[in-house]
N, C-alpha and C positions, 0 to 999 in steps of 0.2 A: 472500528466501529460505523454501525450506521444509528442514526437516533429516530425514534418508533413517540408517535401520538400517544398515548395511555388509552387514548379512546376506540385504539383499532379492537388492545382487550375486551373495553366497555360491547363493543358490537359486537362481538364477538357472541356475547351471552342475549348479548337482541336479539341475533337472526336464528340464535339455539331455541328460542321459546320461541322467535317470533313464525320458526316452522313447525309444530307444534300443535297450531290454532286448529281449526276447522273446517275457515273459510275461505281456500283462496282456490288460485288457477293452477296453473297448469309452470304460466308464466311465471309467474312470482316467486311463485318453489323452486324452479329454474337455478331463478336470477339470485336466489339467496344459497340456492347450494353454492353454483360456481363464484360470488359473492368469497362467502367461508371456507369453500375451500382452498382460494387464495390468500385472503385474513393469516387463514392457518402456517400455512408458509412461510407467507414472511415473518412471522412472528414465532418462527418454527419450537409448535408446538407440537414432537416428534411423535408423541404416544396418541394424539387427539387424532395424528394426519394418519398415522396408522390405523386408524378405529374404521378409520372414512376408506380406506384399504380391503373393507372385508368383505367378501364374497354375499352376502345381502344386505350391502351397504351400497357395490356397483350396479348390485342388477333393481335395485331400486333406482335408482337413479338413471339408470340407461329404459329403464317404464317412462319413465316424467321428461328425459331426457323426447325420445319420440313421442309422448301423446304433448311435448308444445310444441312440432312440429309441423304437429297433427291438427291440435286443439285449440293451440296457447292460453285461448283464453275462456275456457269450460274447467267451468268446480268441476278439484280435485271429488272422485266418487268415495265412497264409504271406506272402501276396502284396505282402498292404494292410499288411504290417513291413517288408518288403522296403525299402516306397518312408513310408515313417515315419523307418527308420538314415538313409537316401537323403538326403533333403529334413534333417532334425535336424544329418544330419552336417557339412552344406554349411552350416544354422546355424547352428553352432558353429566355426567357423572363421569366418564371419562378425563372432560376439558375444567371440572371443580378441580379434581382430583390434581393432578398436573399441575393446574396453576401455583397448587398451594406450594410448588415446592421453587415456582422460578421467585428474581424478587428484581423489583421497582424501584430506584435510586433517586430522590431527590438532588438536584442543581441549584448548588449556591450559589444566590444573589452577589457578583463580583465587583468592582469601578468599570470594568465596563461593557456591552452588550456586550449575550450571552452566544448570540444569533452572532455575530459577528467574531464574538470565537472558536466559535467552535465547528461552524461550516464557511464564514465570509471572512478570515483575517484580513484581505483588500478592504477591507470596506473600511480598517482601525487604520487607513491610509490617506490622501489626498489620491482626487483620483486620476490614475494611472501610471500613480509614484509603484504603486508593484509590483505590476508586470515590468516595470525595468528594472526589476532584481533576478538576480541568481536565482537557477529552482532550488543549490543548495537552503539558499536560504531563504527562499519561499519555503519550503519544508521547513525549516529550523520554526522561522517563522509560524510557522500552524504549530509545531505540534507546540512551541511558548507558549499560545493562546490557547489551546486545548490544556497541557496544564494547567495551567491558573486557575481553568475553570474547576478541574477537578484534583484542585488540593494540591498536587505538584508542584510545592515552593521550588523547590536546590531544580529541580531538574526543567522549569520555565527558564530557571535564569541560569546554566551552559545551556539552552536556545537561540535565547534572545542574542546573549552575550556572542556567541559563535558567528548568527546570523549578523550582529551587527561585524564583528571583523568581516568577516568575507566581503559583504556592499563595501568597507573599509579602500578593502585591499581595491577594491574594482574603482574606489572612486580616487588611486591614490594613482592607478592605473589611467586614467582615465587625466588626470594633472602633472604627471611626471610620465612624459612620453621616451625618453631618453635617459639615458645611466640611472639606470630601474635597479634597485636591492637586489641580489638577487635569492636574499631570500630573506622576501616581506614581513617584516614585526610590527607590530600595536606600535610599539616605542617607536625605532626608528622613522615607522611610515611617516607618523607626525611630524617627527624633528623634522627628514626630509619636506614635509605640502607647509609647514615654517618657514622653512631660509624663504621660501621661497617670491622673487622677484614680480614677477607679472602674474596678474590674474588667479592671486592668492588665496587658498580661501578663506570666508569666516572665521576671523577671532574666536567670536560665542561658536563656533563652531568645535573647531581645533580645542578647543578650550573644552567643550563637554566630554568631546573624546578621549580628550586624555586624564579628564575627572573619571571616568568612565573605567580603561583601563588599571587605573589608581586604584581606587577604590570600588570598585565591581570588579574587574577583571584577574586579575593579578589574585587577589584573594580565594575568586571564588574555584581556582587550581586546587588548590591545597586539599587534600583528599578530605578536610574534617568539615571542612566548611560547609556552611548550612543553612535557609532561607527560608523563612515564616512567609506566608502566604502576600502581609503586608509588606514589606519589604521589593519580595519579590512581586509586586507590581507597582512598588515605585521606580524601578527596575526596569521594570518594561515599560511606563508612561517613557523614562528618559529615554532608551535605546531607539523606542520607536520616534521622537519627534529627532537624533540624530538620521536615524537611518534614511524620515522621511524630509531632512534637509540633506544627508546626500544624495539622496537620488531625482529632485529638484532640477539635479546636472547633469545627471547621467542619462 
């Protein structure tokens, strides 16, 4: 998924209308056409793009590009202006018709920064913490962040819990260098961490991890378990906290 500014769609209309004015140089129109072709491709208006590939449109563009190279600052002659107006008037109708089939969606406000949730989940952590995590944990945190933004609460809970368990496993391996569990699971990893004598992890961290396991992780495994966006954000915040504390030591 790629986010785009809604201004791109407005800019398409501005350029098309500007091209139909009668007092432009070849350089101005050439730059406008190049910008328009780029934006139409980026927003994927396929029918409109096809319109710009017609023989008459391509002939017009070729003529404008040739004149741009020869006399870029010269005002466009009357005959060429009429051709430009005719082609862009037709393109405008196609763009309006095709755009009526497109939908835009407004992202609702959440408790967390929208840009961080969508594109920069590392900013949800203390500087450098996100980079310490495994690729799986990073992917799950990114997925959980986007799910919160798009209102997929249960999916967000699933991903952030899986990320937390993955970080816990690496945290367990960091603290337990010998006689590790053959199959590390959330509960038995915590039990072994609690029994450490030296360099024991902070009690409040272990208590938080145990609370997440009992109140969130285990119930979430049930096929009928669901979350609403508020409880998902509650869980998200708790998990970010413990992940950050574990990452501090990793």
